[in-house]
ROVEXLUM-628346 format. One record per residue (C-alpha): residue number from 1; residue in one letter; x, y, z. Coordinates in Angstrom, 2 decimals, decimal comma, m for minus. Each point is the difference from the previous one (the first is absolute). Layout:
{k=NUM&r=A&px=X&py=Y&pz=Z}
...
//
This chain:
{k=1&r=M&px=m15,60&py=46,80&pz=m41,78}
{k=2&r=S&px=0,01&py=m3,79&pz=m0,11}
{k=3&r=T&px=m0,86&py=m1,59&pz=m3,31}
{k=4&r=N&px=m1,69&py=m2,77&pz=2,01}
{k=5&r=A&px=m2,98&py=2,00&pz=1,22}
{k=6&r=Y&px=m3,14&py=m1,75&pz=1,17}
{k=7&r=R&px=m3,45&py=1,30&pz=0,83}
{k=8&r=I&px=m1,51&py=m2,07&pz=2,79}
{k=9&r=A&px=m3,62&py=0,07&pz=1,17}
{k=10&r=V&px=0,14&py=m0,29&pz=3,80}
{k=11&r=I&px=m3,12&py=m1,21&pz=1,82}
{k=12&r=P&px=0,70&py=m0,37&pz=3,75}
{k=13&r=G&px=m3,60&py=m1,10&pz=0,51}
{k=14&r=D&px=m1,13&py=m1,02&pz=3,46}
{k=15&r=G&px=1,35&py=m0,87&pz=3,44}
{k=16&r=I&px=3,68&py=m0,81&pz=0,18}
{k=17&r=G&px=0,34&py=0,73&pz=m3,70}
{k=18&r=N&px=0,41&py=3,64&pz=1,00}
{k=19&r=E&px=2,82&py=m0,94&pz=2,38}
{k=20&r=V&px=2,04&py=m2,38&pz=m2,15}
{k=21&r=M&px=m0,29&py=1,91&pz=m3,28}
{k=22&r=P&px=2,25&py=2,92&pz=1,06}
{k=23&r=E&px=2,76&py=m2,49&pz=0,84}
{k=24&r=A&px=m0,18&py=m1,56&pz=m3,45}
{k=25&r=L&px=0,14&py=3,43&pz=m1,63}
{k=26&r=R&px=2,99&py=0,89&pz=2,17}
{k=27&r=V&px=1,83&py=m3,13&pz=m1,17}
{k=28&r=L&px=m0,87&py=0,72&pz=m3,64}
{k=29&r=E&px=1,46&py=3,49&pz=0,30}
{k=30&r=V&px=3,23&py=m1,43&pz=1,45}
{k=31&r=I&px=0,38&py=m2,72&pz=m2,62}
{k=32&r=G&px=m0,88&py=2,55&pz=m2,69}
{k=33&r=R&px=2,95&py=2,17&pz=0,95}
{k=34&r=K&px=2,33&py=m3,00&pz=m0,14}
{k=35&r=H&px=m1,23&py=m1,33&pz=m3,35}
{k=36&r=D&px=m0,79&py=3,24&pz=m1,85}
{k=37&r=L&px=m3,76&py=m0,49&pz=0,24}
{k=38&r=S&px=m2,57&py=2,69&pz=0,61}
{k=39&r=F&px=m3,60&py=m0,35&pz=1,10}
{k=40&r=K&px=m3,04&py=2,20&pz=m0,16}
{k=41&r=F&px=m2,42&py=m1,23&pz=2,63}
{k=42&r=D&px=m3,62&py=0,95&pz=m0,66}
{k=43&r=E&px=m1,92&py=m0,79&pz=3,19}
{k=44&r=F&px=m3,72&py=m0,84&pz=m0,02}
{k=45&r=D&px=m2,30&py=m0,12&pz=3,04}
{k=46&r=W&px=m2,03&py=m2,96&pz=m1,28}
{k=47&r=S&px=m1,09&py=m1,83&pz=3,11}
{k=48&r=C&px=m2,79&py=m0,97&pz=2,39}
{k=49&r=E&px=0,29&py=3,47&pz=1,51}
{k=50&r=R&px=m0,77&py=1,45&pz=m3,42}
{k=51&r=F&px=m2,92&py=m2,44&pz=m0,33}
{k=52&r=A&px=m1,42&py=1,20&pz=3,32}
{k=53&r=K&px=0,15&py=3,60&pz=m1,17}
{k=54&r=E&px=m0,92&py=m0,30&pz=m3,68}
{k=55&r=G&px=m1,62&py=m3,39&pz=m0,46}
{k=56&r=A&px=2,72&py=m1,45&pz=m2,23}
{k=57&r=M&px=3,46&py=m1,43&pz=0,56}
{k=58&r=M&px=1,31&py=1,95&pz=m2,99}
{k=59&r=P&px=m1,38&py=2,48&pz=m2,57}
{k=60&r=E&px=m1,88&py=m1,27&pz=m3,05}
{k=61&r=D&px=2,95&py=0,93&pz=m2,21}
{k=62&r=G&px=2,55&py=m1,42&pz=2,45}
{k=63&r=L&px=1,34&py=m2,75&pz=m2,24}
{k=64&r=E&px=0,32&py=2,39&pz=m2,92}
{k=65&r=T&px=1,96&py=2,35&pz=2,29}
{k=66&r=I&px=2,68&py=m2,59&pz=0,80}
{k=67&r=K&px=m0,03&py=m1,91&pz=m3,28}
{k=68&r=G&px=3,00&py=1,93&pz=m1,32}
{k=69&r=H&px=2,20&py=m0,50&pz=3,05}
{k=70&r=D&px=3,01&py=m2,28&pz=m0,18}
{k=71&r=S&px=m1,12&py=m1,93&pz=3,06}
{k=72&r=I&px=m2,34&py=m0,03&pz=3,00}
{k=73&r=L&px=1,15&py=m0,36&pz=3,61}
{k=74&r=L&px=m2,83&py=m0,95&pz=2,37}
{k=75&r=G&px=0,01&py=m0,13&pz=3,79}
{k=76&r=A&px=m3,14&py=m1,80&pz=1,13}
{k=77&r=V&px=m3,77&py=m0,09&pz=m0,48}
{k=78&r=G&px=m2,70&py=m0,47&pz=2,63}
{k=79&r=F&px=m1,05&py=1,48&pz=3,31}
{k=80&r=P&px=m2,82&py=m0,50&pz=2,55}
{k=81&r=G&px=m3,13&py=1,86&pz=m0,99}
{k=82&r=V&px=0,24&py=m0,98&pz=m3,66}
{k=83&r=K&px=m0,84&py=m3,60&pz=m0,83}
{k=84&r=D&px=2,96&py=m1,90&pz=m1,40}
{k=85&r=H&px=m1,72&py=m0,94&pz=m3,25}
{k=86&r=V&px=m0,89&py=3,66&pz=m0,55}
{k=87&r=S&px=3,57&py=1,25&pz=0,51}
{k=88&r=L&px=1,56&py=m2,80&pz=m2,04}
{k=89&r=W&px=m2,37&py=0,23&pz=m2,96}
{k=90&r=G&px=0,12&py=3,77&pz=0,13}
{k=91&r=L&px=3,75&py=0,34&pz=m0,47}
{k=92&r=L&px=2,33&py=m2,98&pz=m0,08}
{k=93&r=I&px=m1,91&py=m2,37&pz=m2,27}
{k=94&r=P&px=m0,88&py=2,65&pz=m2,63}
{k=95&r=I&px=3,69&py=0,90&pz=m0,26}
{k=96&r=R&px=1,06&py=m3,63&pz=m0,28}
{k=97&r=R&px=m2,61&py=m0,86&pz=m2,62}
{k=98&r=Q&px=m0,24&py=3,07&pz=m2,19}
{k=99&r=F&px=3,79&py=0,19&pz=m0,16}
{k=100&r=Q&px=0,18&py=m3,76&pz=m0,73}
{k=101&r=Q&px=2,29&py=m0,70&pz=2,93}
{k=102&r=Y&px=m0,70&py=m3,70&pz=m0,25}
{k=103&r=L&px=3,30&py=m1,07&pz=1,58}
{k=104&r=S&px=0,25&py=0,32&pz=3,76}
{k=105&r=L&px=3,56&py=m0,87&pz=0,98}
{k=106&r=R&px=0,79&py=m0,52&pz=3,67}
{k=107&r=P&px=3,49&py=m1,09&pz=1,18}
{k=108&r=V&px=0,37&py=m2,05&pz=3,19}
{k=109&r=K&px=3,44&py=m0,12&pz=1,62}
{k=110&r=L&px=1,37&py=m0,80&pz=3,46}
{k=111&r=M&px=2,70&py=2,56&pz=0,78}
{k=112&r=E&px=2,97&py=m0,27&pz=2,32}
{k=113&r=G&px=m0,88&py=1,53&pz=3,38}
{k=114&r=M&px=m3,74&py=m0,62&pz=m0,35}
{k=115&r=P&px=m1,42&py=m2,31&pz=2,70}
{k=116&r=C&px=m1,80&py=m2,75&pz=m1,89}
{k=117&r=P&px=m3,17&py=m1,44&pz=1,57}
{k=118&r=L&px=0,73&py=m3,36&pz=m1,62}
{k=119&r=A&px=2,28&py=m2,32&pz=1,94}
{k=120&r=N&px=3,54&py=m0,58&pz=m1,24}
{k=121&r=R&px=m0,31&py=2,22&pz=m3,09}
{k=122&r=K&px=2,89&py=2,17&pz=m1,09}
{k=123&r=P&px=0,60&py=2,53&pz=m2,81}
{k=124&r=G&px=0,06&py=m1,80&pz=m3,32}
{k=125&r=D&px=m2,72&py=m2,45&pz=1,04}
{k=126&r=I&px=m2,81&py=2,37&pz=m1,01}
{k=127&r=D&px=0,49&py=1,84&pz=m3,29}
{k=128&r=F&px=m2,79&py=m0,19&pz=m2,54}
{k=129&r=L&px=m2,39&py=2,07&pz=m2,09}
{k=130&r=V&px=m3,79&py=m0,05&pz=0,13}
{k=131&r=V&px=m1,48&py=0,76&pz=m3,42}
{k=132&r=R&px=m3,64&py=0,98&pz=0,41}
{k=133&r=E&px=m2,54&py=0,43&pz=m2,78}
{k=134&r=N&px=m1,27&py=3,52&pz=0,62}
{k=135&r=N&px=m2,87&py=0,78&pz=m2,38}
{k=136&r=E&px=m2,57&py=m2,80&pz=0,08}
{k=137&r=G&px=m0,57&py=m3,31&pz=1,79}
{k=138&r=E&px=m2,00&py=0,03&pz=3,20}
{k=139&r=Y&px=0,02&py=3,81&pz=0,34}
{k=140&r=S&px=m2,85&py=0,89&pz=m2,32}
{k=141&r=D&px=m3,00&py=2,25&pz=0,36}
{k=142&r=I&px=m2,23&py=m2,40&pz=m1,93}
{k=143&r=G&px=m2,79&py=m1,39&pz=2,14}
{k=144&r=G&px=m2,83&py=1,13&pz=2,22}
{k=145&r=R&px=m2,47&py=m0,75&pz=2,72}
{k=146&r=G&px=m3,36&py=m1,64&pz=m0,33}
{k=147&r=N&px=m3,08&py=m0,53&pz=2,17}
{k=148&r=V&px=1,16&py=2,94&pz=2,09}
{k=149&r=G&px=m1,77&py=0,28&pz=3,33}
{k=150&r=T&px=m1,32&py=m3,54&pz=m0,05}
{k=151&r=P&px=1,26&py=m3,18&pz=1,73}
{k=152&r=E&px=1,21&py=m1,13&pz=m3,45}
{k=153&r=E&px=2,25&py=3,04&pz=m0,51}
{k=154&r=F&px=3,23&py=m0,84&pz=m1,82}
{k=155&r=A&px=3,07&py=1,58&pz=m1,56}
{k=156&r=T&px=1,95&py=m1,15&pz=m3,06}
{k=157&r=Q&px=3,29&py=1,17&pz=m1,44}
{k=158&r=L&px=1,61&py=m1,17&pz=m3,21}
{k=159&r=S&px=3,69&py=m0,82&pz=m0,29}
{k=160&r=V&px=1,47&py=0,80&pz=m3,40}
{k=161&r=F&px=2,90&py=m2,02&pz=m1,42}
{k=162&r=T&px=0,77&py=0,85&pz=m3,61}
{k=163&r=K&px=2,51&py=m1,80&pz=m2,19}
{k=164&r=K&px=1,76&py=3,31&pz=m0,63}
{k=165&r=G&px=0,11&py=0,85&pz=3,71}
{k=166&r=C&px=1,23&py=m3,42&pz=1,12}
{k=167&r=D&px=2,56&py=m0,42&pz=m2,76}
{k=168&r=R&px=1,65&py=3,38&pz=0,37}
{k=169&r=I&px=0,49&py=m0,20&pz=3,77}
{k=170&r=I&px=1,20&py=m3,61&pz=m0,10}
{k=171&r=R&px=2,41&py=0,89&pz=m2,81}
{k=172&r=V&px=1,38&py=2,90&pz=2,06}
{k=173&r=A&px=0,68&py=m2,44&pz=2,84}
{k=174&r=F&px=1,99&py=m2,28&pz=m2,29}
{k=175&r=E&px=1,95&py=2,90&pz=m1,47}
{k=176&r=L&px=0,90&py=1,18&pz=3,50}
{k=177&r=A&px=1,05&py=m3,51&pz=0,99}
{k=178&r=R&px=2,41&py=m0,09&pz=m2,92}
{k=179&r=T&px=1,83&py=3,00&pz=1,51}
{k=180&r=R&px=0,51&py=m1,76&pz=3,33}
{k=181&r=K&px=2,42&py=m2,66&pz=1,13}
{k=182&r=R&px=m2,50&py=m2,75&pz=0,85}
{k=183&r=K&px=m2,27&py=0,43&pz=m3,03}
{k=184&r=K&px=m3,14&py=m1,40&pz=1,62}
{k=185&r=V&px=m3,66&py=1,02&pz=m0,15}
{k=186&r=T&px=m2,66&py=m1,15&pz=2,47}
{k=187&r=S&px=m3,68&py=0,39&pz=m0,88}
{k=188&r=A&px=m2,61&py=0,68&pz=2,68}
{k=189&r=T&px=m3,29&py=m1,72&pz=m0,76}
{k=190&r=K&px=m3,12&py=m1,47&pz=1,60}
{k=191&r=S&px=m1,33&py=m2,15&pz=m2,81}
{k=192&r=N&px=m1,23&py=m2,73&pz=2,33}
{k=193&r=G&px=m2,66&py=2,32&pz=1,44}
{k=194&r=I&px=m0,46&py=2,85&pz=m2,49}
{k=195&r=S&px=m1,04&py=m2,22&pz=m2,86}
{k=196&r=I&px=m0,07&py=2,32&pz=m3,04}
{k=197&r=S&px=2,33&py=2,98&pz=0,24}
{k=198&r=M&px=2,85&py=m1,77&pz=1,77}
{k=199&r=P&px=0,21&py=m3,01&pz=m2,37}
{k=200&r=Y&px=0,10&py=2,59&pz=m2,78}
{k=201&r=W&px=2,88&py=1,78&pz=1,78}
{k=202&r=D&px=1,78&py=m3,38&pz=0,29}
{k=203&r=E&px=m0,46&py=m0,66&pz=m3,71}
{k=204&r=R&px=1,46&py=3,37&pz=m0,93}
{k=205&r=F&px=2,93&py=m0,52&pz=2,39}
{k=206&r=E&px=0,76&py=m3,36&pz=m1,59}
{k=207&r=A&px=m0,26&py=1,46&pz=m3,52}
{k=208&r=I&px=2,30&py=2,95&pz=0,71}
{k=209&r=S&px=2,50&py=m2,18&pz=1,88}
{k=210&r=K&px=0,67&py=m1,94&pz=m3,23}
{k=211&r=E&px=1,52&py=3,19&pz=m1,44}
{k=212&r=Y&px=2,61&py=m0,05&pz=2,79}
{k=213&r=P&px=1,57&py=m3,47&pz=0,17}
{k=214&r=D&px=2,97&py=1,47&pz=1,87}
{k=215&r=V&px=m2,18&py=1,08&pz=2,94}
{k=216&r=E&px=m1,03&py=m2,43&pz=2,74}
{k=217&r=T&px=m3,67&py=0,03&pz=1,04}
{k=218&r=D&px=m2,24&py=m1,17&pz=2,78}
{k=219&r=Q&px=m3,47&py=0,88&pz=1,26}
{k=220&r=F&px=m1,83&py=m0,15&pz=3,30}
{k=221&r=H&px=m3,54&py=0,58&pz=1,17}
{k=222&r=I&px=m0,14&py=3,29&pz=1,87}
{k=223&r=D&px=m0,76&py=m1,56&pz=3,38}
{k=224&r=I&px=3,07&py=m2,24&pz=0,12}
{k=225&r=L&px=2,06&py=2,68&pz=m1,77}
{k=226&r=T&px=m0,50&py=2,37&pz=2,91}
{k=227&r=A&px=1,20&py=m2,78&pz=2,32}
{k=228&r=H&px=3,10&py=m0,50&pz=m2,14}
{k=229&r=F&px=0,73&py=3,74&pz=0,10}
{k=230&r=V&px=0,36&py=m0,42&pz=3,77}
{k=231&r=R&px=1,60&py=m3,44&pz=0,15}
{k=232&r=N&px=2,07&py=m0,04&pz=m3,20}
{k=233&r=P&px=0,55&py=3,56&pz=m1,26}
{k=234&r=D&px=3,31&py=m1,06&pz=m1,55}
{k=235&r=W&px=m1,91&py=m2,01&pz=m2,62}
{k=236&r=F&px=m1,10&py=3,11&pz=m1,90}
{k=237&r=D&px=1,51&py=2,21&pz=m2,68}
{k=238&r=V&px=m2,83&py=1,59&pz=m2,02}
{k=239&r=V&px=m3,60&py=m0,59&pz=1,12}
{k=240&r=V&px=m2,83&py=0,97&pz=m2,36}
{k=241&r=G&px=m3,62&py=0,28&pz=1,04}
{k=242&r=S&px=m3,36&py=1,53&pz=m0,78}
{k=243&r=N&px=m1,04&py=3,36&pz=1,41}
{k=244&r=L&px=m1,33&py=m1,41&pz=3,27}
{k=245&r=F&px=2,62&py=m2,67&pz=0,57}
{k=246&r=G&px=2,84&py=2,36&pz=m0,91}
{k=247&r=D&px=m1,38&py=2,57&pz=2,41}
{k=248&r=I&px=m0,06&py=m2,46&pz=2,88}
{k=249&r=L&px=3,41&py=m1,50&pz=m0,72}
{k=250&r=S&px=1,70&py=3,38&pz=m0,32}
{k=251&r=D&px=m1,06&py=0,86&pz=3,56}
{k=252&r=L&px=0,92&py=m3,39&pz=1,43}
{k=253&r=G&px=3,39&py=m0,08&pz=m1,71}
{k=254&r=P&px=1,48&py=3,14&pz=1,55}
{k=255&r=A&px=m1,61&py=m0,81&pz=3,35}
{k=256&r=C&px=2,14&py=m3,14&pz=m0,04}
{k=257&r=T&px=3,10&py=2,19&pz=m0,37}
{k=258&r=G&px=m0,73&py=1,93&pz=3,19}
{k=259&r=T&px=m2,21&py=2,93&pz=m0,91}
{k=260&r=I&px=m2,36&py=1,08&pz=m2,73}
{k=261&r=G&px=1,31&py=3,52&pz=0,61}
{k=262&r=I&px=2,95&py=m0,50&pz=m2,36}
{k=263&r=A&px=m1,98&py=m1,57&pz=m2,86}
{k=264&r=P&px=m0,12&py=1,93&pz=m3,30}
{k=265&r=S&px=m2,18&py=m0,51&pz=m3,03}
{k=266&r=A&px=m0,28&py=1,14&pz=m3,59}
{k=267&r=N&px=m3,12&py=0,31&pz=m2,15}
{k=268&r=I&px=1,53&py=m0,17&pz=m3,46}
{k=269&r=N&px=m1,25&py=0,61&pz=m3,52}
{k=270&r=P&px=2,69&py=m2,07&pz=m1,77}
{k=271&r=E&px=m0,74&py=1,54&pz=m3,39}
{k=272&r=R&px=0,63&py=3,49&pz=1,47}
{k=273&r=D&px=m3,08&py=1,46&pz=m1,68}
{k=274&r=Y&px=m0,93&py=1,48&pz=3,38}
{k=275&r=P&px=1,90&py=0,94&pz=3,16}
{k=276&r=S&px=0,58&py=m2,74&pz=2,53}
{k=277&r=M&px=m0,68&py=0,40&pz=3,72}
{k=278&r=F&px=2,15&py=m0,94&pz=2,99}
{k=279&r=E&px=m1,24&py=m0,45&pz=3,57}
{k=280&r=P&px=0,86&py=m1,83&pz=3,22}
{k=281&r=V&px=m1,97&py=m3,15&pz=0,73}
{k=282&r=H&px=m0,86&py=1,04&pz=3,58}
{k=283&r=G&px=m3,06&py=2,21&pz=m0,56}
{k=284&r=S&px=m1,10&py=3,01&pz=2,03}
{k=285&r=A&px=0,27&py=m1,62&pz=3,48}
{k=286&r=P&px=m2,46&py=2,34&pz=1,76}
{k=287&r=D&px=0,79&py=m1,64&pz=3,35}
{k=288&r=I&px=3,44&py=1,63&pz=0,04}
{k=289&r=A&px=m0,62&py=3,01&pz=m2,25}
{k=290&r=G&px=1,15&py=3,30&pz=1,45}
{k=291&r=Q&px=2,48&py=m1,58&pz=2,42}
{k=292&r=N&px=3,07&py=0,25&pz=m2,28}
{k=293&r=I&px=0,95&py=m3,61&pz=0,67}
{k=294&r=A&px=m0,76&py=m1,44&pz=m3,44}
{k=295&r=N&px=2,81&py=m1,72&pz=m1,86}
{k=296&r=P&px=0,93&py=2,07&pz=m3,11}
{k=297&r=I&px=1,99&py=m2,76&pz=m1,68}
{k=298&r=G&px=m2,95&py=m1,39&pz=m1,97}
{k=299&r=Q&px=m0,56&py=3,44&pz=m1,53}
{k=300&r=I&px=3,71&py=0,60&pz=m0,61}
{k=301&r=W&px=0,49&py=m3,43&pz=m1,59}
{k=302&r=S&px=m3,07&py=0,65&pz=m2,19}
{k=303&r=A&px=1,70&py=3,22&pz=m1,16}
{k=304&r=A&px=3,06&py=m2,09&pz=m0,88}
{k=305&r=M&px=m2,19&py=m2,32&pz=m2,08}
{k=306&r=M&px=m1,33&py=3,10&pz=m1,73}
{k=307&r=L&px=3,53&py=1,07&pz=m0,90}
{k=308&r=E&px=0,79&py=m3,42&pz=m1,42}
{k=309&r=H&px=m3,13&py=0,14&pz=m2,16}
{k=310&r=L&px=1,08&py=3,46&pz=m1,20}
{k=311&r=G&px=3,30&py=m1,48&pz=m1,18}
{k=312&r=Q&px=2,11&py=1,12&pz=2,96}
{k=313&r=K&px=1,04&py=m3,45&pz=1,25}
{k=314&r=D&px=3,30&py=1,11&pz=1,52}
{k=315&r=A&px=m1,76&py=2,59&pz=2,14}
{k=316&r=A&px=m2,70&py=m2,49&pz=0,96}
{k=317&r=D&px=2,55&py=m2,67&pz=0,96}
{k=318&r=E&px=1,91&py=2,50&pz=2,13}
{k=319&r=I&px=m3,13&py=0,86&pz=2,00}
{k=320&r=V&px=m0,73&py=m3,69&pz=0,65}
{k=321&r=R&px=3,62&py=m0,65&pz=1,03}
{k=322&r=V&px=m0,14&py=2,87&pz=2,46}
{k=323&r=I&px=m3,33&py=m1,20&pz=1,41}
{k=324&r=E&px=1,62&py=m3,39&pz=0,61}
{k=325&r=Q&px=3,04&py=1,65&pz=1,63}
{k=326&r=V&px=m2,16&py=2,07&pz=2,34}
{k=327&r=V&px=m2,18&py=m2,95&pz=0,94}
{k=328&r=A&px=3,07&py=m2,16&pz=0,65}
{k=329&r=G&px=1,72&py=2,66&pz=2,12}
{k=330&r=D&px=m0,63&py=1,20&pz=3,54}
{k=331&r=G&px=m1,61&py=3,27&pz=m1,08}
{k=332&r=P&px=m3,62&py=1,10&pz=0,46}
{k=333&r=K&px=m2,82&py=m2,47&pz=m0,52}
{k=334&r=T&px=m3,74&py=0,56&pz=0,29}
{k=335&r=R&px=m2,15&py=m1,98&pz=2,42}
{k=336&r=D&px=m1,05&py=m2,62&pz=m2,52}
{k=337&r=M&px=3,72&py=m0,81&pz=m0,34}
{k=338&r=G&px=0,54&py=m0,25&pz=3,75}
{k=339&r=G&px=1,28&py=3,56&pz=0,49}
{k=340&r=T&px=m1,28&py=3,33&pz=1,27}
{k=341&r=A&px=0,85&py=2,37&pz=m2,87}
{k=342&r=S&px=m2,47&py=2,38&pz=m1,58}
{k=343&r=T&px=m0,94&py=m0,06&pz=m3,66}
{k=344&r=Q&px=2,19&py=3,05&pz=m0,58}
{k=345&r=E&px=3,01&py=m1,43&pz=1,85}
{k=346&r=L&px=0,07&py=m3,15&pz=m2,11}
{k=347&r=G&px=m0,60&py=1,96&pz=m3,21}
{k=348&r=A&px=2,80&py=2,43&pz=0,91}
{k=349&r=A&px=2,37&py=m2,88&pz=0,71}
{k=350&r=I&px=m0,58&py=m1,42&pz=m3,48}
{k=351&r=A&px=0,40&py=3,41&pz=m1,64}
{k=352&r=E&px=3,18&py=0,67&pz=1,98}
{k=353&r=A&px=1,48&py=m3,38&pz=m0,93}
{k=354&r=L&px=m0,74&py=0,74&pz=m3,66}
{k=355&r=S&px=1,73&py=3,37&pz=0,29}
{k=356&r=S&px=3,25&py=m1,40&pz=1,38}
//
């Protein structure tokens, strides 16, 4: 038996998560045989379907159940019939917060063979990381409603920016930049309109940047930053933002590379006190669920990020290289990539290329 044995909590979740997850597991089995890795996949039915049947996305002791796993592989969360804030706060956010997965890392890369929606862009022009703060910021449950049922009804919600939370995510961005060729960090802000939390974010960015004189910095307000993602994506290397801004940018970024279907993400506890979680950016996509046309690359690439976090960088790099080879070739491509292949056909092509 392999000495590199890993116990993985597998949560396919909702919608296309159930279609792309088997392809990621297939690829992990193949790469495991090549690199002397073994996996025990413990699958959990935590989902909107479970909520509809039992009134909860996961059991009360769910987090305790997966706390001892080496990692978590998630498909997607959310489906019609269960309000999005119920599904998200019933599963994804508790995992991210109780396991202190405060780093959300989301690579953005234009690959050879991928039709780019931006004019005159070629591979190499778009290759950056979005570093998203994942535990606080705008996504809080602090607030409430007042004067309910009257013409003066209102809702308030508090954004939370702590020194600890800001400093640690900004510092991660600088550390990542040091590992890259360009060594540049861009901060997403909106301090001209959000007059308390965002100036505080700017202050912490400036303070942390002084610890890294070898790293270039710039910052943009979120509105013009989204425009620059479209017009000047080659400007960026590592982009760091709050929970909300990072969420928005990490959808826009991969959309600029041709499809959000290939975009991976990692929810990381850098201190490794808890398992980290890996999931595609694309969500449950109920509009195409059940049709077997979803792109499995986002899930497969997320599995590769999981391997890298587990210390298996060679295996992770091989998966990404093969993804790039398949995308660049004339083999099967799903509809979002301009082809007609099924989820299984594209997944099988990647697994087969890994086997050869």
